[in-house]
TORDO-125639 format. One record per residue (C-alpha): x, y, z; residue in one letter. Coordinates in steps of 0.5 Angstrom, whole numbers, padded with zeros to 4 digits, always signed. Example, Ala and Ser with C-alpha at 12.3 -4.5 7.8 and 13.67 -1.06 7.14 Angstrom:
// TORDO-125639
+0025-0009+0016A
+0027-0002+0014S
//
This chain:
// TORDO-125639
+0000+0000+0000X
+0003+0007-0001X
-0002+0012+0003X
-0001+0020+0004X
-0004+0025+0009X
-0009+0023+0013X
-0011+0017+0009X
-0013+0010+0012X
-0015+0003+0011X
-0018+0000+0017X
-0019-0008+0017X
-0025-0011+0021X
-0026-0018+0023X
-0034-0020+0023X
-0033-0024+0030X
-0028-0019+0033X
-0021-0015+0032X
-0020-0008+0028X
-0014-0005+0026X
-0012+0001+0022X
-0006+0002+0017X
-0004+0010+0017X
+0001+0014+0012X
+0005+0015+0018X
+0006+0008+0020X
+0006+0004+0013X
+0010+0008+0008X
+0010+0004+0002X
+0010-0002+0006X
+0007-0009+0005X
+0003-0011+0011X
+0003-0018+0011X
+0000-0022+0017X
-0005-0020+0023X
-0011-0025+0025X
-0018-0023+0026X
-0024-0027+0029X
-0030-0029+0024X
-0031-0032+0017X
-0030-0025+0014X
-0025-0019+0015X
-0027-0013+0011X
-0022-0008+0008X
-0025-0001+0009X
-0021+0005+0006X
-0021+0012+0008X
-0018+0015+0002X
-0018+0022+0000X
-0011+0023-0004X
-0011+0021-0011X
-0004+0018-0010X
-0006+0014-0004X
-0007+0006-0007X
-0008-0001-0004X
-0008-0008-0006X
-0010-0015-0003X
-0005-0020-0006X
-0007-0026-0002X
-0010-0028+0004X
-0011-0035+0010X
-0016-0037+0014X
-0016-0043+0019X
-0018-0045+0026X
-0011-0043+0029X
-0009-0037+0033X
-0005-0033+0030X
+0000-0033+0037X
+0000-0041+0035X
+0002-0040+0027X
+0009-0040+0026X
+0014-0037+0020X
+0021-0040+0019X
+0027-0035+0017X
+0034-0038+0016X
+0040-0034+0018X
+0047-0034+0016X
+0053-0030+0014X
+0060-0031+0011X
+0058-0036+0006X
+0061-0037+0000X
+0068-0039+0001X
+0069-0046-0001X
+0063-0050+0003X
+0057-0046+0002X
+0055-0052-0002X
+0053-0055+0004X
+0050-0050+0008X
+0045-0048+0002X
+0042-0056+0003X
+0041-0054+0011X
+0037-0047+0008X
+0033-0052+0003X
+0031-0057+0008X
+0029-0052+0013X
+0024-0049+0007X
+0024-0042+0010X
+0019-0036+0008X
+0026-0031+0008X
+0033-0032+0008X
+0037-0026+0011X
+0045-0026+0010X
+0050-0022+0015X
+0055-0020+0009X
+0061-0023+0006X
+0056-0027+0001X
+0061-0028-0004X
+0069-0029-0003X
+0074-0026-0004X
+0072-0019-0006X
+0064-0019-0008X
+0065-0018-0015X
+0061-0019-0020X
+0065-0026-0022X
+0065-0028-0014X
+0057-0028-0015X
+0056-0032-0021X
+0061-0037-0020X
+0062-0038-0013X
+0054-0036-0009X
+0050-0036-0015X
+0051-0043-0017X
+0049-0045-0009X
+0045-0040-0006X
+0042-0037-0013X
+0036-0042-0012X
+0034-0037-0006X
+0034-0030-0010X
+0026-0030-0010X
+0026-0030-0001X
+0033-0027+0000X
+0034-0021+0004X
+0041-0019+0004X
+0047-0015+0008X
+0053-0013+0005X
+0060-0014+0009X
+0067-0011+0009X
+0068-0016+0003X
+0063-0014-0002X
+0067-0007-0001X
+0073-0010-0004X
+0069-0009-0010X
+0069-0001-0011X
+0063+0001-0008X
+0060-0006-0007X
+0058-0006-0015X
+0058-0013-0016X
+0053-0014-0009X
+0048-0008-0012X
+0048-0011-0019X
+0047-0018-0016X
+0041-0017-0012X
+0038-0011-0015X
+0032-0008-0011X
+0033-0014-0006X
+0039-0010-0003X
+0036-0003-0002X
+0037+0003-0005X
+0044+0003-0008X
+0050+0006-0004X
+0046+0005+0002X
+0044-0002+0003X
+0039-0001+0009X
+0032-0002+0009X
+0026-0006+0013X
+0021-0011+0011X
+0016-0016+0015X
+0015-0023+0016X
+0009-0025+0020X
+0009-0021+0026X
+0016-0020+0026X
+0019-0013+0023X
+0026-0014+0020X
+0031-0009+0019X
+0038-0010+0014X
+0043-0005+0016X
+0050-0003+0013X
+0056-0003+0018X
+0060-0002+0011X
+0058+0005+0011X
+0057+0011+0016X
+0054+0009+0022X
+0054+0015+0028X
+0049+0017+0032X
+0047+0023+0028X
+0049+0019+0021X
+0044+0018+0016X
+0042+0011+0017X
+0041+0011+0024X
+0037+0017+0024X
+0033+0013+0019X
+0033+0007+0024X
+0030+0011+0029X
+0025+0013+0024X
+0023+0006+0021X
+0023+0003+0028X
+0018+0008+0031X
+0014+0007+0025X
+0013+0000+0026X
+0007-0003+0029X
+0010-0011+0029X
+0010-0014+0036X
+0017-0016+0035X
+0023-0014+0031X
+0030-0017+0029X
+0036-0013+0026X
+0042-0016+0022X
+0048-0014+0019X
+0056-0016+0019X
+0060-0013+0024X
+0059-0016+0031X
+0057-0011+0037X
+0059-0017+0041X
+0065-0023+0039X
+0070-0027+0042X
+0073-0029+0036X
+0079-0026+0032X
+0076-0020+0030X
+0073-0018+0037X
+0067-0013+0039X
+0066-0007+0035X
+0064-0001+0038X
+0062+0003+0032X
+0056-0001+0030X
+0053+0001+0038X
+0049+0007+0035X
+0045+0000+0032X
+0044-0003+0038X
+0042+0004+0042X
+0037+0005+0038X
+0034-0003+0037X
+0035-0003+0045X
+0030+0004+0045X
+0025+0001+0041X
+0025-0006+0045X
+0028-0010+0039X
+0029-0017+0041X
+0035-0021+0036X
+0041-0018+0032X
+0044-0023+0027X
+0052-0021+0025X
+0057-0025+0022X
+0064-0023+0020X
+0067-0028+0025X
+0068-0034+0022X
+0064-0039+0028X
+0058-0039+0031X
+0057-0035+0038X
+0050-0034+0042X
+0050-0028+0047X
+0045-0027+0053X
+0040-0021+0052X
+0043-0015+0053X
+0044-0007+0053X
+0048-0004+0048X
+0054-0004+0053X
+0054-0012+0054X
+0051-0011+0061X
+0046-0017+0061X
+0038-0015+0061X
+0034-0021+0061X
+0029-0017+0061X
+0029-0012+0056X
+0035-0013+0053X
+0037-0015+0045X
+0040-0022+0044X
+0046-0022+0038X
+0047-0029+0035X
+0053-0028+0031X
+0052-0034+0025X
+0059-0033+0021X
+0059-0040+0019X
+0056-0040+0012X
+0062-0044+0008X
+0068-0040+0010X
+0074-0042+0014X
+0074-0042+0022X
+0076-0037+0027X
+0078-0038+0034X
+0076-0035+0041X
+0081-0031+0043X
+0078-0025+0045X
+0075-0023+0051X
+0068-0019+0050X
+0063-0014+0054X
+0058-0019+0052X
+0055-0025+0056X
+0057-0031+0051X
+0052-0037+0053X
+0054-0042+0047X
+0059-0043+0042X
+0063-0047+0036X
+0068-0046+0032X
+0068-0052+0028X
+0061-0053+0025X
+0059-0050+0019X
+0051-0049+0020X
+0045-0044+0019X
+0040-0040+0024X
+0033-0043+0023X
+0029-0038+0027X
+0022-0041+0028X
+0017-0034+0030X
+0010-0032+0033X
+0007-0026+0034X
+0009-0026+0041X
+0016-0031+0041X
+0021-0034+0037X
+0026-0040+0038X
+0033-0040+0035X
+0036-0047+0033X
+0043-0047+0030X
+0043-0053+0025X
+0049-0056+0023X
+0051-0058+0016X
+0050-0066+0014X
+0055-0071+0018X
+0056-0065+0024X
+0053-0066+0031X
+0053-0059+0034X
+0047-0055+0035X
+0044-0050+0040X
+0038-0048+0042X
+0034-0042+0046X
+0027-0039+0046X
+0025-0032+0048X
+0019-0027+0049X
+0018-0021+0044X
+0019-0015+0049X
+0013-0011+0046X
+0008-0017+0045X
+0002-0017+0048X
+0000-0023+0053X
-0004-0021+0058X
-0011-0024+0057X
-0016-0019+0055X
-0023-0019+0050X
-0026-0015+0045X
-0034-0013+0042X
-0035-0012+0036X
-0043-0012+0032X
-0045-0013+0026X
-0048-0011+0021X
-0045-0004+0023X
-0051+0000+0022X
-0059-0002+0022X
-0066+0002+0021X
-0071+0000+0025X
-0078+0003+0023X
-0083+0006+0029X
-0087+0000+0031X
-0082-0005+0029X
-0076-0009+0032X
-0069-0010+0028X
-0063-0015+0032X
-0056-0015+0031X
-0050-0020+0033X
-0045-0018+0039X
-0039-0021+0038X
-0034-0023+0045X
-0028-0024+0043X
-0022-0027+0047X
-0015-0026+0047X
-0009-0029+0052X
-0013-0035+0054X
-0019-0029+0057X
-0025-0033+0059X
-0029-0029+0064X
-0036-0026+0063X
-0037-0020+0060X
-0043-0015+0062X
-0047-0013+0056X
-0051-0006+0055X
-0052-0001+0050X
-0053+0007+0051X
-0054+0013+0046X
-0060+0010+0042X
-0065+0015+0038X
-0071+0018+0042X
-0077+0012+0043X
-0071+0006+0041X
-0069+0001+0047X
-0065-0005+0047X
-0064-0011+0050X
-0059-0017+0050X
-0060-0025+0049X
-0056-0027+0053X
-0054-0021+0058X
-0047-0023+0060X
-0043-0027+0055X
-0037-0032+0057X
-0031-0030+0052X
-0030-0032+0047X
-0038-0031+0045X
-0044-0028+0042X
-0050-0025+0044X
-0056-0022+0040X
-0058-0015+0041X
-0066-0013+0039X
-0068-0006+0038X
-0075-0005+0039X
-0078+0002+0037X
-0084+0006+0039X
-0089+0008+0035X
-0087+0015+0036X
-0079+0013+0035X
-0076+0018+0031X
-0068+0020+0029X
-0062+0017+0028X
-0056+0016+0033X
-0049+0012+0033X
-0050+0008+0040X
-0045+0005+0043X
-0045-0002+0046X
-0041-0003+0052X
-0037-0010+0055X
-0035-0010+0062X
-0031-0015+0065X
-0029-0013+0073X
-0026-0007+0072X
-0025-0007+0064X
-0029-0004+0059X
-0029-0005+0051X
-0034-0001+0046X
-0037-0002+0039X
-0041+0002+0035X
-0048+0001+0032X
-0051+0006+0027X
-0059+0006+0028X
-0064+0010+0025X
-0072+0009+0025X
-0072+0011+0018X
-0078+0007+0014X
-0073+0005+0009X
-0074+0002+0002X
-0070+0003-0004X
-0072+0005-0012X
-0068+0006-0019X
-0071+0007-0025X
-0063+0009-0028X
-0066+0015-0031X
-0060+0018-0027X
-0054+0016-0023X
-0056+0014-0016X
-0048+0011-0014X
-0048+0004-0017X
-0041+0002-0017X
-0037-0003-0021X
-0032-0007-0018X
-0025-0007-0019X
-0024-0014-0018X
-0029-0016-0024X
-0025-0021-0029X
-0029-0020-0035X
-0026-0017-0041X
-0031-0014-0045X
-0039-0013-0043X
-0038-0010-0037X
-0044-0007-0033X
-0046+0000-0035X
-0052+0005-0034X
-0054+0007-0041X
-0059+0007-0047X
-0059+0000-0050X
-0057-0002-0057X
-0060-0008-0060X
-0056-0014-0062X
-0058-0020-0066X
-0055-0027-0068X
-0055-0029-0076X
-0062-0032-0075X
-0066-0026-0073X
-0066-0028-0065X
-0065-0022-0061X
-0060-0022-0055X
-0060-0015-0053X
-0066-0012-0053X
-0066-0004-0055X
-0071-0002-0050X
-0072-0001-0042X
-0078-0001-0039X
-0079+0005-0037X
-0075+0011-0039X
-0069+0011-0044X
-0064+0008-0040X
-0062+0001-0035X
-0056-0002-0033X
-0054-0007-0039X
-0048-0010-0040X
-0045-0007-0045X
-0050-0002-0048X
-0047-0001-0055X
-0048-0006-0061X
-0041-0007-0064X
-0040-0010-0071X
-0043-0017-0069X
-0048-0019-0064X
-0041-0021-0060X
-0038-0016-0060X
-0040-0013-0053X
-0043-0019-0050X
-0039-0021-0043X
-0033-0025-0045X
-0028-0027-0040X
-0031-0028-0033X
-0035-0024-0028X
-0038-0017-0029X
-0042-0014-0022X
-0045-0007-0021X
-0047-0006-0013X
-0052-0001-0011X
-0052+0005-0005X
-0053+0003+0001X
-0060+0003+0004X
-0065+0000+0010X
-0069-0005+0008X
-0076-0004+0012X
-0081-0009+0015X
-0083-0015+0010X
-0078-0012+0005X
-0080-0014-0002X
-0075-0014-0008X
-0078-0012-0015X
-0074-0011-0021X
-0074-0012-0028X
-0069-0016-0032X
-0068-0019-0039X
-0062-0024-0040X
-0060-0028-0047X
-0055-0033-0049X
-0053-0037-0055X
-0053-0044-0056X
-0046-0044-0053X
-0048-0042-0047X
-0048-0047-0041X
-0050-0047-0033X
-0043-0044-0032X
-0045-0038-0034X
-0051-0034-0030X
-0055-0027-0028X
-0055-0026-0021X
-0057-0022-0015X
-0054-0022-0009X
-0056-0018-0002X
-0050-0015+0002X
-0051-0015+0009X
-0045-0013+0013X
-0039-0019+0012X
-0044-0023+0009X
-0048-0024+0002X
-0054-0028+0001X
-0056-0029-0006X
-0064-0027-0008X
-0064-0029-0015X
-0061-0033-0020X
-0062-0035-0028X
-0056-0040-0031X
-0054-0041-0038X
-0058-0048-0042X
-0053-0052-0047X
-0054-0053-0054X
-0060-0047-0053X
-0061-0041-0055X
-0065-0036-0051X
-0067-0029-0053X
-0068-0023-0049X
-0075-0021-0046X
-0076-0016-0041X
-0079-0020-0034X
-0080-0018-0027X
-0078-0022-0021X
-0080-0021-0014X
-0075-0023-0007X
-0077-0023-0001X
-0072-0020+0004X
-0076-0020+0011X
-0070-0023+0014X
-0066-0017+0012X
-0071-0012+0016X
-0067-0006+0019X
-0061-0008+0016X
-0057-0003+0012X
-0055-0007+0005X
-0053-0006-0002X
-0056-0010-0007X
-0050-0013-0012X
-0052-0015-0020X
-0047-0020-0023X
-0047-0023-0030X
-0041-0029-0031X
-0038-0032-0038X
-0035-0037-0035X
-0032-0044-0037X
-0032-0044-0045X
-0033-0037-0049X
-0040-0036-0051X
-0045-0031-0053X
-0049-0027-0046X
-0052-0022-0045X
-0056-0019-0038X
-0060-0012-0036X
-0063-0009-0030X
-0069-0004-0030X
-0074-0001-0025X
-0071-0004-0018X
-0076-0003-0012X
-0075-0005-0005X
-0081-0003-0001X
-0085-0006+0006X
//
């Protein structure tokens, strides 16, 4: 996403949970993983700046809480050397979501030749998941040009080499310990701002030169500003290289003082495939484990609350090491949340309406939560069944309007357990509701950006008649009232199939409205197809009620049959949606083998 100004995007679970992404926290970054309870997640953009954009490229669902879900990241430094073929096999067997490199990736000088002949035959297979950092050997080639040429954009901005990304609920920061890194440097200033902007509960950083080491190179105080910024931001892990051995340090302050509560743990993984260094230095840090004779890779198993680090040796070697830790900013205290669906209802005078209130639980919360509602319009009362919910659970909210009820208001639903209260809001109107559209003016129907149809998309307009060669009418050149309707590609084109629906689904969604008591949908429609249609082709009308979608009407294609267009009238019972704020969705689809398919809609009405 790319958000500007005060623009934001809010994600809301249909059962519980809500999170808002802002331009402050997400400048041009990808948002990867956060779980919301329920069977649907609503994405609500609030975009005023034309430059603000977002997209969703994937989602997952399951019964496992995010805190129990894991991501695997492999980490290693001082790589190709002569033995990186051995550690490449270790990485491959891990099947990691990401691979971080702590520098000195291609010996002897990080040249284009070193990367082509040494690194690429072994580690090139990980190019789609690799996130590198440069080492001092990369800079034996002027400006590390071999490094930046090989990795391209994956290495960050050329000449800088520092950047950040997220894996699951972990924020990773790649830093460059070969360029200026003083407390006032551009790199450290960027680091502080990046850490402040991150909303992830867990943080790891990596670079080449170790702050703490008992190996040949020893402690490097020049990277203390990195460590200080990370410590102050409550980061959790640092991965480094440079000394060709394995060392695990206790969580510490930047000066090396052990700090189990808030310290940052350094893992020195200089075991990627270059000859070993002994331990011959003292260190300000507390080394908890180490080995100077085993090639291997760090396997980081990460959750939203903690981590496990395993040193995994190459085949034929037996040394291993394991340590676990909790993320400093992870929320592990029991808690609950309150959500309501739908987010708005209409309850006409003398009638009732309902909504579902969900009480979610986090951190093992199982307490009873009492529910109440306030701020309702005049003459409207609310009751819950049950009035107290043991989380996680739900309650039915029934709103009752007197004969004299009037007005609209945003009511507050409050859940209280012990001394803690959580709230959700519900827009309540006493309007009698209803909707009508003859399509002679634009009332705000919108096409879907996710449409897959390549031609014949829904539009409001004056339809032109189309016929097959035998005279069978497909698109009617008439409407049921006025001169315009909703139609799939209104122009006739050069042939009967020039502007029909092709290649997928086209969708049109109405503005939202309140369904009256005993609501009934009435509309005129026509659909037509050639003898190449199938039951995969359809015309449908759905009701979008908050996060749920209910099919109200459908017509399918018939194989080996020509169907001529003709205006017809249809009705659908909407009583189940009484008092709900909904939208109508009309769809037309040419799926399976390509076929001739036309649809149109006119004179839509929802009455009580």
